[in-house]
C-alpha positions in Angstrom: 0.0 0.0 0.0 1.4 3.3 -1.1 1.6 6.4 1.1 -1.4 8.7 0.5 -3.3 6.0 -1.3 -5.3 4.3 1.5 -7.7 2.2 -0.8 -8.8 1.4 -4.2 -11.4 4.2 -4.3 -9.0 7.1 -4.3 -7.0 6.2 -7.4 -4.0 8.2 -8.6 -5.7 11.1 -10.2 -4.0 14.5 -9.9 -7.1 16.0 -8.2 -7.1 13.3 -5.5 -3.4 13.8 -4.9 -3.9 17.5 -4.6 -6.7 17.1 -2.1 -4.5 14.8 0.1 -1.7 17.4 -0.1 -4.1 20.1 0.8 -5.1 18.1 3.9 -1.5 17.5 4.9 -0.8 21.3 4.5 -3.6 22.1 6.8 -2.4 19.7 9.5 1.2 20.8 9.2 0.1 24.5 9.2 -1.9 24.0 12.3 0.9 22.4 14.2 3.4 24.9 12.9 1.2 27.8 14.2 0.9 26.1 17.6 4.7 25.6 17.7 5.1 29.3 16.8 2.8 30.4 19.7 4.6 28.1 22.1 8.0 29.4 21.1 7.0 33.0 21.4 5.4 32.4 24.9 8.5 30.6 26.1 10.8 33.4 24.8 8.7 36.0 26.6 8.7 34.0 29.8 12.5 33.7 29.7 12.3 29.9 29.6 14.5 27.8 27.2 12.8 27.6 23.8 15.5 25.7 21.8 13.5 22.5 21.4 10.3 24.4 20.5 12.2 26.4 18.0 13.7 23.3 16.5 10.3 21.7 16.2 9.0 24.8 14.5 11.9 24.7 12.0 11.1 21.1 11.1 7.4 21.8 10.7 8.0 24.8 8.5 10.4 22.9 6.3 8.0 20.0 5.9 5.2 22.6 5.1 7.4 24.1 2.5 8.1 20.7 0.9 4.4 19.8 0.8 3.6 23.2 -0.7 6.2 22.6 -3.4 4.7 19.2 -4.1 1.3 20.7 -4.3 2.3 23.3 -6.8 3.8 20.5 -9.0 0.4 18.8 -9.2 -0.9 21.7 -11.4 -4.5 21.2 -10.3 
């Protein structure tokens, strides 16, 4: 079973792939926003925020990769 193809009903159409990438962008965007808020709050409190900033970096990079893949679908 391939990633992003959970069953026989979804197929490999460009529109189906674009919809799955849109969903992934939404999930990653939500968690990136939460990590941004957490990092800002930790910085203002004076607590160490290195781990939170690292997580934010990873999420933003993943979001950029998914956005790039979404643009390549052309739908």
